[in-house]
All heavy atoms as an XYZ file, in Angstrom:
749
protein
N      89.498    122.604    114.953
C      89.746    121.190    114.916
C      88.514    120.401    114.452
O      87.373    120.689    114.951
C      90.151    120.715    116.327
C      90.458    119.215    116.439
S      91.199    118.887    118.041
C      90.019    117.712    118.653
N      88.709    119.591    113.471
C      87.581    118.792    112.971
C      87.245    117.658    113.928
O      88.166    117.014    114.438
C      87.927    118.207    111.579
C      87.984    119.238    110.523
O      87.395    120.323    110.650
N      88.724    118.975    109.500
N      85.949    117.449    114.104
C      85.505    116.361    114.931
C      85.575    115.036    114.149
O      85.394    115.007    112.941
C      84.079    116.539    115.440
C      84.009    117.667    116.469
C      82.610    117.713    117.069
C      82.579    118.857    118.062
N      81.248    119.102    118.553
N      85.792    113.971    114.880
C      85.867    112.648    114.252
C      84.452    112.250    113.776
O      83.474    112.530    114.473
C      86.419    111.626    115.278
C      86.368    110.224    114.727
C      87.770    111.986    115.719
N      84.367    111.614    112.603
C      83.081    111.114    112.099
C      83.080    109.610    112.255
O      83.995    108.901    111.843
C      82.924    111.483    110.569
C      82.862    112.988    110.410
C      82.576    113.318    108.912
N      81.125    113.218    108.660
C      80.619    112.462    107.710
N      81.339    111.685    106.958
N      79.325    112.446    107.552
N      81.967    109.147    112.840
C      81.844    107.728    113.073
C      80.424    107.292    112.595
O      79.431    107.911    112.927
C      81.981    107.397    114.580
C      81.727    105.930    114.853
C      83.374    107.766    115.060
N      80.381    106.189    111.865
C      79.115    105.663    111.358
C      78.271    105.101    112.538
O      78.834    104.524    113.492
C      79.333    104.539    110.352
C      78.061    103.894    109.923
C      77.332    104.459    108.867
C      77.595    102.744    110.553
C      76.151    103.842    108.454
C      76.406    102.194    110.159
C      75.643    102.731    109.141
N      76.982    105.276    112.480
C      76.057    104.642    113.404
C      74.717    104.480    112.689
O      74.333    105.237    111.825
C      75.896    105.444    114.683
N      74.002    103.463    113.063
C      72.650    103.217    112.529
C      71.662    103.951    113.418
O      71.473    103.618    114.582
C      72.391    101.714    112.535
C      71.031    101.349    111.994
O      70.221    102.274    111.727
O      70.797    100.137    111.806
N      70.996    104.984    112.929
C      70.080    105.776    113.688
C      68.809    104.945    114.148
O      68.167    105.375    115.072
C      69.611    106.997    112.922
C      70.656    108.035    112.796
C      71.162    108.399    111.506
C      71.209    108.696    113.898
C      72.116    109.349    111.385
C      72.193    109.652    113.753
C      72.661    109.987    112.478
N      68.627    103.828    113.534
C      67.528    102.880    113.957
C      67.975    102.027    115.152
O      67.121    101.408    115.795
C      67.076    102.032    112.841
C      66.518    102.780    111.672
N      65.293    103.420    111.718
C      67.011    103.070    110.432
C      65.071    104.046    110.600
N      66.087    103.866    109.776
N      69.268    102.038    115.430
C      69.844    101.207    116.497
C      70.006    102.112    117.725
O      71.101    102.551    118.075
C      71.177    100.656    116.052
C      71.731     99.627    116.966
O      71.033     99.034    117.781
N      73.043     99.411    116.927
N      68.836    102.383    118.398
C      68.899    103.336    119.545
C      68.058    102.679    120.690
O      67.233    101.816    120.465
C      68.275    104.661    119.163
N      68.346    103.164    121.908
C      67.635    102.639    123.081
C      66.387    103.509    123.323
O      66.139    104.512    122.636
C      68.528    102.500    124.264
C      69.074    103.809    124.804
O      68.523    104.887    124.405
O      70.023    103.766    125.559
N      65.660    103.146    124.335
C      64.371    103.848    124.655
C      64.602    105.292    125.132
O      63.715    106.104    125.132
C      63.517    103.049    125.696
C      63.013    101.763    125.133
C      64.258    102.888    126.985
N      65.878    105.576    125.568
C      66.220    106.906    125.990
C      66.653    107.790    124.802
O      67.001    108.905    124.982
C      67.383    106.842    127.018
C      66.974    106.142    128.290
C      68.141    106.051    129.238
C      67.727    105.267    130.510
N      68.881    105.093    131.409
N      66.702    107.210    123.585
C      67.058    107.990    122.396
C      68.546    107.986    122.087
O      69.011    108.741    121.253
N      69.335    107.242    122.869
C      70.786    107.211    122.648
C      71.045    106.241    121.521
O      70.550    105.136    121.495
C      71.507    106.730    123.935
C      71.278    107.697    125.132
C      71.898    107.163    126.347
N      71.278    105.835    126.684
C      71.579    105.097    127.740
N      72.482    105.499    128.571
N      70.992    103.979    127.973
N      71.928    106.626    120.605
C      72.329    105.762    119.516
C      73.412    104.783    120.029
O      74.358    105.220    120.630
C      72.879    106.579    118.316
C      73.337    105.682    117.160
C      71.814    107.523    117.833
N      73.190    103.525    119.736
C      74.172    102.523    120.159
C      75.388    102.496    119.195
O      75.168    102.536    117.971
C      73.547    101.139    120.169
C      72.589    100.952    121.305
C      72.249    101.806    122.305
C      71.732     99.823    121.515
N      71.262    101.270    123.100
C      70.940    100.055    122.639
C      71.587     98.608    120.828
C      69.995     99.142    123.103
C      70.635     97.694    121.333
C      69.884     97.968    122.455
N      76.540    102.440    119.720
C      77.782    102.462    118.921
C      78.390    101.071    118.835
O      79.513    100.862    119.184
C      78.777    103.459    119.472
C      78.285    104.946    119.557
C      79.294    105.822    120.260
C      77.884    105.429    118.204
N      77.561    100.149    118.369
C      78.030     98.754    118.333
C      77.777     98.005    117.024
O      78.033     96.797    116.946
C      77.364     97.915    119.503
C      75.847     97.812    119.347
O      75.244     98.505    118.527
N      75.292     96.958    120.097
N      77.363     98.737    115.994
C      77.159     97.999    114.731
C      78.469     97.877    113.965
O      79.470     98.504    114.302
C      76.068     98.746    113.890
S      76.592    100.327    113.199
N      78.476     97.006    112.932
C      79.659     96.702    112.201
C      80.317     97.939    111.600
O      81.532     98.118    111.664
C      79.350     95.649    111.137
N      79.520     98.840    111.048
C      80.085    100.064    110.430
C      80.739    100.938    111.439
O      81.765    101.602    111.146
N      80.185    101.027    112.650
C      80.764    101.802    113.706
C      82.170    101.228    114.128
O      83.126    101.963    114.214
C      79.857    101.833    114.960
O      78.578    102.332    114.604
C      80.439    102.722    116.054
N      82.175     99.954    114.356
C      83.382     99.275    114.754
C      84.454     99.405    113.703
O      85.615     99.701    114.013
C      83.115     97.791    115.076
C      82.157     97.695    116.323
C      84.388     97.021    115.276
C      81.570     96.397    116.545
N      84.058     99.302    112.436
C      85.060     99.476    111.338
C      85.621    100.911    111.323
O      86.840    101.070    111.152
C      84.411     99.187    110.006
C      84.127     97.715    109.758
C      83.268     97.456    108.533
O      83.006     98.381    107.785
O      82.869     96.318    108.324
N      84.737    101.909    111.506
C      85.231    103.280    111.529
C      86.201    103.502    112.711
O      87.205    104.186    112.595
C      84.050    104.255    111.643
C      83.524    104.755    110.282
O      84.083    104.330    109.294
O      82.564    105.533    110.303
N      85.824    102.979    113.889
C      86.645    103.185    115.077
C      88.008    102.551    114.862
O      89.033    103.116    115.166
C      85.945    102.568    116.294
C      84.677    103.314    116.753
C      83.967    102.480    117.839
C      84.927    104.741    117.187
N      88.032    101.317    114.336
C      89.312    100.617    114.126
C      90.147    101.312    113.047
O      91.300    101.515    113.205
C      89.027     99.176    113.720
C      88.548     98.313    114.876
C      88.158     96.915    114.460
O      88.220     96.562    113.275
O      87.868     96.104    115.355
N      89.522    101.712    111.975
C      90.237    102.362    110.834
C      90.870    103.692    111.285
O      91.990    103.983    110.869
C      89.275    102.614    109.661
C      89.913    103.215    108.432
C      89.012    103.359    107.283
N      87.608    103.760    107.598
C      87.249    104.997    107.875
N      88.215    105.990    107.928
N      86.020    105.318    108.127
N      90.191    104.458    112.149
C      90.655    105.710    112.583
C      91.432    105.634    113.917
O      91.831    106.666    114.447
C      89.498    106.703    112.746
C      88.760    106.936    111.431
C      87.584    107.879    111.615
O      87.780    109.089    111.886
N      86.348    107.389    111.515
N      91.557    104.418    114.424
C      92.246    104.188    115.679
C      91.700    105.006    116.828
O      92.457    105.680    117.577
C      93.779    104.421    115.486
C      94.397    103.470    114.516
C      95.858    103.772    114.321
C      96.611    102.861    113.423
N      95.993    102.288    112.276
N      90.370    104.975    116.953
C      89.671    105.708    118.009
C      89.310    104.809    119.150
O      88.799    103.733    118.967
C      88.350    106.319    117.435
C      88.665    107.264    116.283
C      87.581    107.003    118.543
C      87.462    107.729    115.483
N      89.675    105.287    120.351
C      89.243    104.629    121.581
C      88.201    105.544    122.206
O      88.460    106.638    122.555
C      90.444    104.417    122.554
C      89.969    103.776    123.831
C      91.455    103.547    121.876
N      86.973    105.056    122.337
C      85.868    105.835    122.869
C      86.111    106.183    124.282
O      86.636    105.356    125.101
C      84.550    105.167    122.710
C      84.091    104.919    121.246
C      82.804    104.097    121.176
C      83.955    106.244    120.503
N      85.710    107.410    124.675
C      85.847    107.871    126.062
C      84.572    108.632    126.474
O      83.995    109.341    125.630
C      87.011    108.849    126.204
C      88.338    108.219    125.852
C      89.467    109.245    125.895
O      89.354    110.312    126.404
N      90.611    108.855    125.312
N      84.153    108.468    127.716
C      83.006    109.194    128.184
C      83.163    110.667    128.015
O      84.202    111.232    128.293
C      82.791    108.908    129.706
C      81.521    108.170    130.004
O      80.562    108.286    129.178
O      81.432    107.558    131.051
N      82.146    111.306    127.452
C      82.167    112.755    127.228
C      82.798    113.192    125.925
O      82.742    114.375    125.581
N      83.361    112.267    125.154
C      83.965    112.545    123.897
C      82.918    113.060    122.892
O      81.817    112.511    122.787
C      84.621    111.308    123.345
C      85.330    111.433    122.044
C      85.972    110.105    121.638
O      85.711    109.078    122.165
N      86.841    110.144    120.632
N      83.247    114.143    122.166
C      82.354    114.684    121.140
C      82.769    114.180    119.794
O      83.918    114.144    119.455
C      82.442    116.218    121.247
O      81.524    116.816    120.418
N      81.770    113.818    118.975
C      82.074    113.379    117.616
C      80.859    113.606    116.738
O      79.776    113.954    117.221
C      82.491    111.888    117.611
C      81.767    110.861    118.458
C      80.463    110.454    117.851
C      82.642    109.667    118.639
N      81.043    113.322    115.443
C      79.967    113.435    114.454
C      79.494    112.002    114.175
O      80.254    111.127    113.855
C      80.411    114.110    113.136
C      80.949    115.497    113.394
C      79.253    114.111    112.158
C      79.942    116.485    113.883
N      78.191    111.804    114.367
C      77.575    110.464    114.032
C      76.935    110.623    112.673
O      76.213    111.586    112.407
C      76.467    110.153    115.039
C      77.029    110.167    116.467
C      75.830    108.822    114.753
C      78.045    109.086    116.781
N      77.234    109.706    111.753
C      76.638    109.813    110.394
C      76.079    108.474    109.978
O      76.442    107.389    110.467
C      77.704    110.272    109.421
C      78.683    109.201    108.994
C      78.456    108.436    107.905
C      79.830    108.982    109.742
C      79.382    107.444    107.538
C      80.768    108.066    109.394
C      80.521    107.250    108.276
O      81.400    106.292    107.924
N      75.140    108.535    109.072
C      74.541    107.368    108.433
C      74.031    107.810    107.053
O      73.124    108.634    107.036
C      73.403    106.813    109.291
O      72.831    105.699    108.676
N      74.629    107.269    106.026
C      74.239    107.643    104.656
C      74.285    109.105    104.475
O      75.322    109.716    104.609
C      72.892    106.993    104.300
C      72.967    105.501    104.395
C      71.649    104.840    104.066
O      70.824    105.451    103.376
O      71.444    103.700    104.499
N      73.154    109.810    104.239
C      73.187    111.265    103.980
C      72.771    112.089    105.205
O      72.377    113.251    105.078
C      72.265    111.596    102.810
C      72.826    111.149    101.461
C      71.916    110.082    100.804
O      70.728    109.984    101.213
O      72.389    109.450     99.910
N      72.851    111.511    106.403
C      72.515    112.197    107.593
C      73.668    112.284    108.531
O      74.501    111.349    108.611
C      71.320    111.476    108.294
C      70.052    111.352    107.487
C      69.075    110.504    108.270
C      69.454    112.714    107.130
N      73.752    113.322    109.350
C      74.783    113.442    110.405
C      74.287    114.340    111.520
O      73.361    115.129    111.355
C      76.116    113.971    109.864
C      76.145    115.397    109.506
C      77.556    115.847    109.099
O      78.399    115.014    108.713
O      77.732    117.054    109.105
N      74.879    114.134    112.709
C      74.500    114.934    113.868
C      75.685    114.859    114.825
O      76.392    113.869    114.860
C      73.224    114.415    114.484
C      73.424    113.023    115.107
C      72.707    115.345    115.542
N      75.851    115.892    115.614
C      76.890    115.849    116.679
C      76.347    115.035    117.855
O      75.155    115.010    118.143
C      77.185    117.263    117.163
C      77.889    118.100    116.087
C      78.386    119.428    116.604
O      78.829    119.525    117.735
O      78.277    120.375    115.800
N      77.244    114.271    118.478
C      76.879    113.450    119.585
C      77.963    113.410    120.652
O      79.082    113.831    120.388
N      77.560    113.036    121.866
C      78.496    112.960    122.960
C      78.481    111.470    123.428
O      77.390    110.911    123.715
C      78.103    113.892    124.143
C      79.055    113.710    125.308
C      78.083    115.332    123.689
N      79.650    110.876    123.507
C      79.803    109.510    123.839
C      79.613    109.267    125.338
O      80.115    110.057    126.164
C      81.187    109.023    123.432
C      81.465    107.574    123.858
C      81.393    109.133    121.924
N      78.851    108.199    125.665
C      78.692    107.786    127.019
C      78.655    106.263    127.091
O      78.089    105.597    126.153
C      77.392    108.296    127.666
C      77.432    109.759    127.865
N      78.111    110.339    128.929
C      76.878    110.788    127.204
C      77.953    111.640    128.852
N      77.214    111.969    127.845
N      79.254    105.688    128.104
C      79.177    104.258    128.279
C      77.962    103.948    129.152
O      77.740    104.529    130.190
C      80.440    103.698    128.975
C      80.427    102.189    129.008
C      80.693    101.419    127.872
C      80.125    101.515    130.179
C      80.657    100.086    127.922
C      80.105    100.126    130.227
C      80.370     99.422    129.082
O      80.335     98.056    129.111
N      77.145    103.000    128.655
C      75.920    102.609    129.371
C      76.302    101.364    130.213
O      76.438    100.282    129.652
C      74.770    102.283    128.433
O      73.716    101.757    129.108
N      76.321    101.582    131.509
C      76.580    100.440    132.405
C      75.411     99.452    132.328
O      75.571     98.279    132.400
C      76.750    100.954    133.846
C      78.093    101.582    134.157
C      79.263    100.591    134.027
O      79.073     99.413    134.204
O      80.389    101.133    133.823
N      74.224     99.997    132.219
C      72.993     99.189    132.113
C      73.019     98.247    130.944
O      72.670     97.068    131.048
C      71.789    100.142    132.056
C      70.447     99.439    131.979
C      69.345    100.537    131.815
O      69.560    101.713    132.260
O      68.279    100.205    131.302
N      73.424     98.802    129.759
C      73.414     97.934    128.555
C      74.809     97.395    128.229
O      74.933     96.578    127.295
C      72.937     98.835    127.397
C      71.500     99.290    127.647
C      71.124    100.499    126.838
O      71.908    101.435    126.711
O      70.003    100.477    126.294
N      75.830     97.800    128.955
C      77.198     97.332    128.764
C      77.687     97.623    127.309
O      78.298     96.786    126.659
C      77.339     95.839    129.057
C      76.891     95.490    130.467
C      77.819     96.017    131.474
C      77.417     95.580    132.872
N      77.566     96.557    133.906
N      77.459     98.854    126.875
C      77.967     99.228    125.539
C      78.072    100.798    125.460
O      77.529    101.498    126.291
C      77.058     98.673    124.409
C      75.547     99.019    124.421
C      75.260    100.328    123.856
C      74.844     97.876    123.652
N      78.818    101.237    124.424
C      78.988    102.648    124.196
C      77.756    103.143    123.460
O      77.237    102.496    122.552
C      80.227    102.912    123.404
C      81.480    102.703    124.156
C      82.293    101.587    124.144
C      82.047    103.541    125.136
N      83.337    101.730    125.004
C      83.238    102.931    125.617
C      81.744    104.825    125.610
C      84.039    103.530    126.602
C      82.523    105.415    126.571
C      83.694    104.785    127.026
N      77.336    104.360    123.831
C      76.249    105.059    123.158
C      76.653    106.447    122.813
O      77.678    106.962    123.323
C      74.987    105.069    124.087
O      75.311    105.945    125.248
C      74.577    103.736    124.589
N      75.819    107.099    122.014
C      76.019    108.534    121.740
C      74.710    109.282    122.031
O      73.636    108.834    121.506
C      76.421    108.765    120.324
N      74.778    110.269    122.837
C      73.613    111.133    123.082
C      73.557    112.143    121.968
O      74.543    112.863    121.729
C      73.751    111.815    124.465
C      72.561    112.756    124.646
C      73.796    110.813    125.588
N      72.435    112.172    121.245
C      72.298    113.123    120.148
C      71.002    113.910    120.319
O      70.124    113.541    121.041
C      72.306    112.388    118.744
C      71.016    111.530    118.665
C      73.562    111.569    118.574
C      70.827    110.950    117.244
N      70.977    115.069    119.592
C      69.763    115.863    119.542
C      69.056    115.411    118.280
O      69.464    115.758    117.137
C      70.082    117.368    119.486
C      68.865    118.225    119.401
O      67.759    117.726    119.150
O      69.009    119.442    119.565
N      67.985    114.642    118.398
C      67.274    114.115    117.253
C      66.721    115.190    116.350
O      66.499    114.998    115.169
C      66.162    113.181    117.663
C      66.771    111.871    118.266
C      67.103    111.640    119.525
C      67.075    110.712    117.512
N      67.607    110.362    119.661
C      67.625    109.759    118.429
C      66.982    110.355    116.199
C      68.074    108.543    118.055
C      67.454    109.077    115.815
C      67.958    108.202    116.708
N      66.511    116.411    116.861
C      66.008    117.477    116.087
C      67.126    118.258    115.321
O      66.849    119.074    114.534
C      65.274    118.526    117.002
C      64.059    117.879    117.586
O      63.262    117.241    116.899
N      63.824    118.114    118.884
N      68.361    117.899    115.632
C      69.513    118.558    115.010
C      70.092    117.716    113.875
O      71.123    118.145    113.229
C      70.595    118.872    116.047
N      69.561    116.563    113.560
C      70.090    115.748    112.446
C      69.935    116.547    111.155
O      68.906    117.142    110.845
C      69.298    114.415    112.346
C      69.575    113.584    113.621
C      69.737    113.599    111.081
C      68.760    112.311    113.680
N      71.012    116.579    110.380
C      71.033    117.309    109.124
C      71.373    116.469    107.952
O      72.093    115.480    108.141
C      71.967    118.500    109.289
C      73.392    118.161    109.654
C      74.171    119.335    110.098
N      75.504    118.966    110.545
C      75.789    118.743    111.839
N      74.915    118.846    112.778
N      77.017    118.410    112.172
N      70.953    116.866    106.816
C      71.305    116.139    105.543
C      72.620    116.647    105.078
O      72.939    117.830    105.174
C      70.256    116.356    104.511
C      68.980    115.660    104.781
C      67.969    115.732    103.626
O      68.427    115.656    102.443
O      66.789    115.933    103.907
N      73.448    115.746    104.540
C      74.724    116.107    103.916
C      74.802    115.375    102.608
O      74.136    114.382    102.345
C      75.921    115.705    104.848
C      75.952    116.515    106.142
C      75.893    114.242    105.150
N      75.729    115.853    101.746
C      75.962    115.163    100.479
C      76.531    113.790    100.738
O      77.385    113.626    101.588
C      76.922    115.959     99.608
C      76.332    117.272     99.141
O      75.088    117.347     99.018
O      77.114    118.200     98.836
N      76.000    112.767    100.029
C      76.538    111.417    100.227
C      77.925    111.328     99.603
O      78.253    112.009     98.634
C      75.625    110.337     99.661
O      75.691    110.398     98.247
N      78.802    110.463    100.214
C      80.096    110.267     99.713
C      80.056    109.068     98.761
O      79.625    107.983     99.195
C      81.055    110.033    100.853
C      82.467    109.775    100.344
C      81.105    111.200    101.778
N      80.428    109.263     97.554
C      80.411    108.177     96.574
C      81.834    107.734     96.339
O      82.732    108.523     96.076
C      79.790    108.652     95.209
C      79.767    107.507     94.213
C      78.377    109.170     95.484
N      82.058    106.486     96.354
C      83.374    105.899     96.106
C      83.856    106.193     94.736
O      83.083    106.060     93.748
C      83.375    104.409     96.368
O      84.612    103.883     96.028
N      85.107    106.595     94.588
C      85.681    106.955     93.307
C      86.444    105.715     92.775
O      87.056    105.821     91.718
C      86.632    108.091     93.429
C      85.953    109.365     93.900
C      84.934    109.859     92.924
O      85.132    109.858     91.763
N      83.750    110.254     93.478
N      86.378    104.603     93.460
C      87.081    103.400     93.046
C      86.311    102.665     91.939
O      85.101    102.384     92.147
C      87.339    102.434     94.222
C      88.217    103.160     95.289
C      88.028    101.163     93.761
C      88.335    102.411     96.542
N      86.885    102.415     90.868
C      86.277    101.687     89.762
C      86.913    100.263     89.734
O      88.090    100.157     89.649
C      86.539    102.354     88.390
O      86.136    103.722     88.507
C      85.867    101.690     87.270
N      86.024     99.262     89.753
C      86.577     97.884     89.745
C      87.289     97.640     88.394
O      86.857     98.083     87.364
C      85.344     97.018     89.892
C      84.123     97.889     89.661
C      84.597     99.288     89.834
N      88.387     96.940     88.502
C      89.110     96.597     87.291
C      88.609     95.306     86.727
O      88.351     94.390     87.461
C      90.593     96.457     87.559
C      91.207     97.816     87.951
C      92.701     97.673     88.028
O      93.313     96.710     87.707
N      93.333     98.779     88.464
N      88.379     95.287     85.425
C      87.852     94.108     84.755
C      88.970     93.547     83.894
O      89.605     94.245     83.127
C      86.654     94.457     83.897
C      86.139     93.242     83.170
C      85.563     95.106     84.736
N      89.193     92.228     84.021
C      90.228     91.563     83.191
C      89.543     90.666     82.170
O      88.548     90.044     82.480
C      91.158     90.723     84.043
C      92.074     91.495     84.991
C      93.021     90.621     85.648
N      92.339     89.647     86.474
C      92.884     88.570     86.925
N      94.138     88.280     86.707
N      92.192     87.719     87.688
N      90.082     90.636     81.024
C      89.595     89.739     79.988
C      90.283     88.432     80.156
O      91.479     88.255     79.878
C      89.916     90.315     78.646
C      89.374     89.465     77.466
O      88.757     88.459     77.739
O      89.548     89.856     76.316
N      89.563     87.409     80.719
C      90.185     86.140     80.987
C      90.299     85.315     79.733
O      90.946     84.245     79.798
C      89.415     85.390     82.109
C      87.974     85.111     81.686
C      89.496     86.130     83.379
C      87.217     84.223     82.680
N      89.728     85.722     78.605
C      89.814     84.902     77.349
C      91.174     85.133     76.720
O      91.587     84.363     75.821
C      88.676     85.288     76.447
N      91.894     86.168     77.088
C      93.134     86.503     76.378
C      94.238     85.537     76.802
O      94.372     85.100     77.907
C      93.572     87.913     76.720
O      92.618     88.802     76.418
């Protein structure tokens, strides 16, 4: 079974090294994939060309969802490039 991939900003972490799951990209991924976070849930945290496995925990202290990750296990992955080409219309016609 493939783990769910959720965007997170690796610079958005607390002093305990937990990544906060509250940035706009994270919220968009959760909504798009219809994910409801649960304590102990395992998922893949990614940002640009980096990813790492994480375990979700709710921080009562900070009142937000976090992911506990192994900072030494972050790995590089191929970036995903959008295949969508914008359509250009000739408005002079």
